[in-house]
N, C-alpha and C positions, 0 to 999 in steps of 0.2 A: 648286596647289589640292588640298585634301584630298579624300577620297572623298566622293561625293555619290550621292543617290538621287532619281530623277525620280518624283514621286508624282502619279498621275492618278486623278481621280474623274470618271468619264464618266456624264453624265446623259442623259435622253432627247433633250434639245435643247441640251446644254451640255457643255463639257469644262473642268473646274477642274484646275489643275496647280500644282505647286511643285517647285523644285529645292532639296533639303534636305540639309544637313550632318547625317548621322545621329549624329554625336558630340555636337553642341551644340544641334541643333534649329533652327539658323539657316536662314531661308528666303532663299536666295541670289537667287532670282528666283521670280516667281509670276505667275499670270494666269488669265483666264477667257474662254472662248469661249462666246458666248451666241447664242440665236436661230438655231441650226442648222436649216436647211430653210426658213427664212423668206426673203422676197425680199431683205432686207438683214440681215446678221448683225453682231455686234459682238465685237471682241477687245480685251482690256485686258492689257497685258504690263508688269510692273514689275520693274526691275533696279536696285537701289540707289535713287537719287533720280530715275532716268529712268523716266517713265511714258509708254507708247505706247498710244494708243487709235485703233482703226481700225474703220470701218463698211463692210463689204464683203459681197457674197453668199457664203454658206457653205452649199453644197448638202447636204453630209452630213458624217459624222464623219471620213471620210478627208481631205476638204478641210480640215476644222478642224484635224486633227493636222498636216497639211502646213504650214498657216499658223503653228502653234505652233513647229514646227522652223525655219521661215523667220525668225520673230521672234527666236528664240534666236541664230541665225546673224548676223542684222543688228543686233540691239540688245543681244545678250549675255545671259549669257556663252555663248560657243560651246560647244555640247555635246561636241564632239570633244576639247575641252581641259578639260572640267569634272570629269574623274575619275569619271564615272558607273559605278557597279558594279551597279546594278539599276534596273529600273522597277517601282515598287510600285503595284498597282491596288487601290483600295478596292472590295470586293464586299460587298453587304448580306447575302445569304443563302448560307451554306455548308452548310446542312442537317446531316445526321448524318455527312457525309463528312469534314469538316475541323474539327479542334480546334486548328489553328494555321495559320500562313502556309504556302503551297505554291508551289513553282516551277511556272510554268505550262507544261505541255506539252499535247499534243492531248487526253490523257485528262482532265486537270484542266479544260481548257476545256469539254469535253463534259459533265462533271459540273455545271459552273456553268450550262450551258444546260439540263440536266435539271431544275435547281432553279428555273427561271424561273416556273413556276406558283405557287410560294410567295412570290415577290417580283416580280410582273409589272410593277411600276413601275420596278424597279431593275435586276435581273439582266440583262434584255435590253439595257439601255443600257450596263451595264458590259461586256457582250460586244462591243458595237460598239467601245468603246475598246480592249479587249484585242486584237481582231482587227487593227485598224488599226495600233496601236502595235507589235505583233509584226511586222507586215509592213514597217513603216517603220524599225524598229530591231531587226533580227533578230540582231545580234551581241551584244546585251545581254540578260542574264537578266531575265525578267519574273516577278514574284511577286504572287500573289493574297493579300490580307489581308482576312479575313472579319469582318464585324461580329458574327457569331454565335459565333465560335470560342471566346471567353473563357467563354461560358456553356455550352459542351459539358461543362464540369466540374460543372454543377449536379447535386445529388443527385437520385436517381430520384423521390423524393417531391415535389420542386419542379418537375420538368419534365413529370410525368405528369398528363394530364387525366383526369377521371373519365368518359371516353368508352368505349364498347364497345371492348375491347382489340383485337379482330380488325380492326375498322374503323380504329382508330388506327394499327395496324401497317401495314395495307394502304396507307393514304394518308399515312403519315409525319406524323401529327398529334401534336405535342408542343410544349412551350415551347422556343423557340429563342432568344428574346431579340433585342435589337438594341442598337446603340451600344456593342457590347462592346469595341471598340478603345479608345473613350474611357473606359469604366468600368475597364478593365484599366490603362490609362496613369495615370489619376487616382488609383486606389486604391494603386498601387505608389508613385507619387510622394508621396502623402500619408504613407505609412508611412516613407519616407525623411525627409520634412520633419519629422515628429514624432519620428523616431528610435525607432520601435517596429515590430516585426513581428507582434505579438500583438493587433492592433486589431480591434475590432468596429465595422465601418464601414457607414454608409449613404451611398451616392454618388448625388447628384441631378443628372442630366444634363438640364437644363431649357432647351429651345430651342423652336422652332416644333413640332418633334417632341420628345417628352420621355419619359424613362425613369428609373427608380430601381432601384438594386441593393443587396443586402445582401452584404457581403464579410467573411468571418471568417478571420482570420490569412492574408490574401492570396488566399483561395479564394472564389469566388462561391457563395452558397447559395440565392439567389433573385433574381429580377428581374421587372419589371412587364410588359414586352412579351412576347408569346406566340408563337404560330405565325407571326404577322405583327406589324408595328409598330403595329397598331391597338389592341391591348389595353393596359390600364394607366391611366396618368395622363390627365387632360384635356389636350388639346394645342391648337395653333393652329387646326387644321381637323378634327381627329379626335375622335371621341367618347370614346376610352378605354373603360374598363370599362362595359358595358351588358348588360342582360338579353338573352341570345341570342334569347329569344322575341319581342323587338321585330322581328326579321327576319320571323318568321312573321306577326306582326300586320300589318306594313306590306305584306307580299305579299298576304295574304288580304283585309284591310280596305281597304288603299290601292291595291291593284292594281299595286304597284310591282314591277319586274323585279329580278332579282339584281344586274344591273349598275347600276341606278338606286340601289338600297340601298347598294351598294359605294361609289358616288360620294358619296351622302349622308353615310355614316359617315366616309369618309376625307377628303373635300374641302369639305364644306359644314356641318360640325358643330363641336364643340369651342367655343373662344372665338369664332370667327367665327359659328357657328350661333346663339350666345346673344346676341351684341352687334352683329354685322355687321362686326366688326374682328378680324383674327387677330393683329395687332401689339399686344403688351402695352402699349407706350407710348401707343397710341391709346386703349386701354381705360382706363388710368389717367387720361388727359386727360378722358375721359367721367365718371369717378368724381369728379374734382375740379371738374367744371363744374356750377355751381349754376343755370345758365340753362335747361338741358333736364332737368327732373326725371325724365321717363320714361326717357330714355337713361341718366341717372345711376343710376337704380334697376336697370335691366337690367345695367349694367356692374358694379354692386356685387354683385348676386346671382351673376353669372358669376365674379367674383373669389372670392367666398365658396366657390363650388363648387370652384374651382381649388385654393384653400388647403386645403379640407376633404379633397380627394383626396390631397394631399401628406401631410396629417396622418394619414390612415388607413394609408398605407403605412409611415410612420415607426412607428406603433404596432405594426403586424403584424410588421414586420421587426425591431423591437427585441425582441419576444417570440421570434422565430425565432433571433436572435443570442444570446439569453440575457443581454441587456444592451446597452449602447451607449456607445461611446467618442467617436465623432466623426460629425458630419453634414457632408458636403462639397457645396458648390454649385459647379456648373460649367456650361459652354456659355453661349449668348447671354443667356438670361434669368438663369440662375444667377449669372453673373459681373457682370451689368449692372443687374439690377432689385433695388435695395435694399429696395423696399417689399415685394416678395414674401418676401425673406429675413426682413425684420422681422416681417411678419404671421405667418409660420409659427413663428418663434421665440417670439413672444408667445403663440401658442396652446399652446406647449409649456412655458410658465412653471410650471404646476402640477407639472411633473416635474423642476424644478430647472434648467431651461435658461435661461440669462441672456445676452442679447445686448448687446454694447457698441455703442450707437447711433452713437457717433462713428467707431468702426472700420468699421462697416457702411455708413456714408454714402457714396453715390456709386458709380460704376462702378469695378470693381476689376480691374486688369490684371496682378496679380502675386499669389502666394500670400499670404494674410493670415488670421490668426485674428480672428474678429469676435465672439467670446464673451468674457465677463468671466472673470478668473482664478478666481472661485469658482463658475463654471457647472459643473454635473455632467456636461455633455456639451460637448465642444469643437465650436464652429461654425467652419467654415473655408471660404474661397473659394479654389479652386485652378483656374486656367485650364487647360482641356483643350487638347491640341495633337495632333489625330488625324494630321496630316501627319507630324509628328515620330515619332509612334508607328509609323505605317506604314513610314516610312523605316528606323527602327531594326529593326523586325521583318523587313523585306525583306532588309536587309544580314545579319542573323543567320542567316536560313535559307539563304543562298547561301554 
């Protein structure tokens, strides 16, 4: 077997993993450990056509990782024979410290812990996965790959907030971005796909969490997410851009605590807050349902807000780029929601953007141009593959 990388994405109550060939991107095996800490957890392990599902108690991440290693041994492929050269860990927040992947030693591990306040939902969970995996697989190099690393190359004018400079410096307040591994992977693959290195690109990573980036000649010049993944586009449960004074208003007039506002903005807003549904498929079903006019109207307004937010970023980023060559849709919504792609393209028609409705139709699982030959901007769907990107970066750094 060729060289492989075991990619781990450790969440607060889950462990997602893939054994990846960093040359081809093939997922040789993959799985998900869910409901860690609940009375009964769930593990799904897939190797080829063999799918194993088990429901057993999983007390903590150490138990979860031990079960993962057991399934590799029992269901394959055996990790001792898999040619593993690295374990790649996805880390959301790398702060100012990391502009690329880093081999994990105690210093790197402690810096990730230091950054927990800036990613309280993510970095602590990543640390659990790192600590357990390093203990169970000490002979293999472990590599941290940061969602923020790609955007460390942003120009100062793009990452600086107009906040008091001393306060910003003291508390490390700046734009860090997120989904950087995906934006880096997709923008580079699009350049190869179109055979050009001089592209003015807008990459739209649209999923339950969503972000957009402006990439000029392979370098990021702006991105929608900020200090945290809350800023930017409207998302499944997040507000995206909102007047910061709303926080003061809700605290003073609503008597809400900071934690309550945090939960409201991150988990109870966005598409879910406007329609009751965070899944775009359910929102479209509401829009196309003539039986419940009130729900239909709410869903239509919410979708108009969603598309309008995308449109505003396309306009501002086109100006920053000094023109536009290609808009790329990626991630769960970007790759699978043809109506979102169509409605954004139709809103851009006055600027010479023309969508090929037949090419756009349906879910798209491979790179595909969805604009007409005479469109002034190329519209492209390019599936992201963050596990492949992490595997490739992990192997490169060792």
